[in-house]
C-alpha positions, -999 to 999 in steps of 0.1 A, spaced: -93 39 752 -120 52 727 -146 32 714 -126 1 712 -118 -30 736 -90 -29 759 -67 -52 743 -74 -89 751 -43 -104 745 -26 -81 770 -12 -106 800 -26 -83 831 -12 -109 854 24 -99 848 32 -77 874 49 -52 855 23 -48 832 -4 -43 858 18 -18 876 21 4 849 -15 4 841 -23 14 877 0 42 873 -13 57 841 -43 78 837 -67 51 818 -101 62 803 -128 42 786 -146 64 767 -179 51 746 -211 63 730 -241 47 745 -254 34 712 -222 22 703 -226 -8 680 -192 -22 686 -190 -13 725 -220 -30 740 -229 -30 776 -216 -65 777 -183 -57 761 -179 -27 784 -188 -47 813 -163 -71 806 -133 -46 801 -142 -32 835 -143 -64 853 -111 -70 841 -95 -38 850 -109 -42 886 -97 -78 890 -63 -66 886 -65 -33 907 -63 -11 877 -79 23 879 -98 38 854 -124 65 844 -156 54 828 -168 80 804 -202 72 783 -217 101 761 -249 102 740 -236 89 708 -225 62 687 -191 51 676 -176 86 671 -156 112 685 -174 137 711 -160 173 711 -170 178 746 -158 146 760 -122 154 742 -122 191 759 -126 172 792 -96 149 788 -77 175 776 -84 198 807 -88 174 835 
């Protein structure tokens, strides 16, 4: 997920949905100055993922609502 909110209408109480997400490589990427993904939004997303035992990687970078080449490269070469 890059600079966007985790779909709020995705029902994580459905076991099949949560199970699939637990087996996916999930990363929340956002710029620390992003005007759309505020600390409050990030906190809500991460709380929701933790509630359902879905592992994730949180990657914040210096910048706003934009792509970051260094982070893209990091994600492409884990």
